[in-house]
N, C-alpha and C positions, 0 to 999 in steps of 0.2 A: 427429529429436528431437521434432517436433511433428506426429506422424502421427495420423490419425483413430483413435478408440478408443471403447469403450463410454461413452456420455455419463455424467457425474456426476449424481447426483440433485440436483434444483434446490435442495432444502433438507432439513432434518431433521424439521421440524414443519410439515407441510402445513396450510393453512387458517388460519394465524395471522399472515401477513405477517412471516415470519422474515427479519431482516436479517443478511447475512453481512458480517463485518468483517475487514480485514487492513491491514497497514501495509507501507511500503517505506522503505528508507534507514536502518534502525536501526544498521547497522554502518559507516556512512559517517563520514568525518572532516569533511565539509563539507556544508552545505545542510540544509534542514528534514527532519524525518520527516513522511511523508505517509501518511494513512490514507483508506480509502474504506469506505463502507457501501452495500450493494446488496440490494434486495428484488427477487427474480425471481418471475415467475408460477410457480405450483406445477407447471405442465406444461412449463416451459421445458426445452429439451434442445438441446445443441449439442456435436458430437463433438470440437471443439478446445478448449473451455473447460477449463482446467486450471491448476495452479500456474503463475504467471507465469514462474518461473525455468526451467520446462521448455519454454518457448515462445521462438521467435525474436522479435527486435524487430519485424520486419515483421508477424508473425502477431499479436503483442500489439496493435499499432496497428490492425489490421483488427478484432480482437475488441473493442477499446475502443468502436468505433462500433456493433457488434452489441449490446453490453451496454447502451449508452446508449439505443438504439432500442427494445429489448425489455423492459428492466427496468420494474417497477412504480414504483420510485423508486431514485435513486442520488445519492450526495453524496461530495464529496472535501474533506478538511480538512488543514491543515498546522500543525505546531508549529515555531517558529523555532529556529535554533541557540542563540540567547540563552536562550530558555526551556528548551531541552534542558540547557544548562549549569546553569540554576537548579534544575531539578527532577529530573534524571537521565533517561537515555534510556528506561527502562522506563515511568516515569510520563508522559513526553512521548508515547510511543507510545499509551498508553491514553487520554491526553487528546485526541490527534488522532482516535482512534476515536470517543470520546464526542462530539466536535465534529461529526464526519461524521454520526453517528446523529441529532444534534439538528437537522440540516438536512433530514432526510427528510420528505417529504410524500407519502403519509400516514406517520405514525409507526408503527414496527414493533410487533408484539405479542410478539416474542421475538428474541433475539440469538444468533448463532453466531459464535464468534471463533476465528481461527487462533492456535494456541499453547496455553500452559497458565497464563497470568496475565492477569487482567482484574479491573476493579472493576465492581460492579453499575451498570447504567444505569437509574436510577430504580428502579421495582419490577418491571421486566421480567425474565422468566426468561432467564438467560444461560448458555450452555454453551460451554466451551472445547474445542477439538479439536486435538491435536497432529497436525501434517500436514494440517490442515483444508482447506488450499488445494488438496489433491489428493484430497479426500473429498467435498466439497460444492460445487456449482456457484456458490452465492451467495458463499461465501468466495473461491473461485477468481476470480470476477468482480471482487470487491473487490480482490484482489491485483493483477489486471491493471490496473484503473483507478488504483490507488495507484502502481504501478510506472511506468506510462506517463506519468502526471502529473508524477511526480518527475523522470523522465528528461528530459521537455520543459523543466522548470524548470532543471535543471542544464545542459542544452545552451544555454539562453538566458543563464544566469549565466556560462558560459564566455566569452561575448563581452564581458561586463563585466569579468571577471577572467581575462584570457588567461594562458597559461603553465602552468596546472595540469592540463591535459588533461581537463577535466570533460566535454567533448563525447564523450570516449571512456570515461573511468573513472567518470563520474557522481558523483564525490566519494568513491568507495570507496578504501581504503588500498592502492593499487597502488604499485609501486616508483617509477613515474613521478610519481605524486602526492606521495609522501613526499619525493622528491628536489626537487621544485618548492617545497615548503614550506621545506625546508632552505635553498634558494637565495633564494627571494623573500619568505619569511616568510608568516604566516597572513593571511587576508583576514577581513573582517567576517562572512563566511559559514562560517568554520571554527568547529568546536566546541572551545572552549578547554579543556574538561575531558577531552578525548580525548587519547590518547598519539599524537603525530606520529612 
């Protein structure tokens, strides 16, 4: 599933410190939505960097360290379940990406975003890419950082709120998770506007 391949191009706009952005946890019933922003060197190349969903958990964790070591800049941000309930998951996902972008030093000169919906970040050129995490390494790197950060968060949360299987399902709507909500009720980390 995660075999070497022709490396993804580092970015779409070389020479302008393009930040790739992606989020994780949009479809979950519990926990924050997490976004990352990553600026890679224009000449960055790695055969395993790809959409985080195409990688094993072990490989994602290995690549997390590679990205942090080689990125020009990287940042991770979260939006809480309470904020998600207030502003909806799409707006929360975009807000998380904006928060991650705001933490970058240096600030980017352009933004590449996975998906087809985004709000402008300042006056920077922003381009959305459907399937971008499988097309550009900076977006793929952001997807890996966001996914691994969120997974670690949910594994820790599983110790605080046992019984929901978050160490396995990471808050996604599995049968196990739905059954636990029916039996135990929701926690403060559950998104109350989502259908259980």
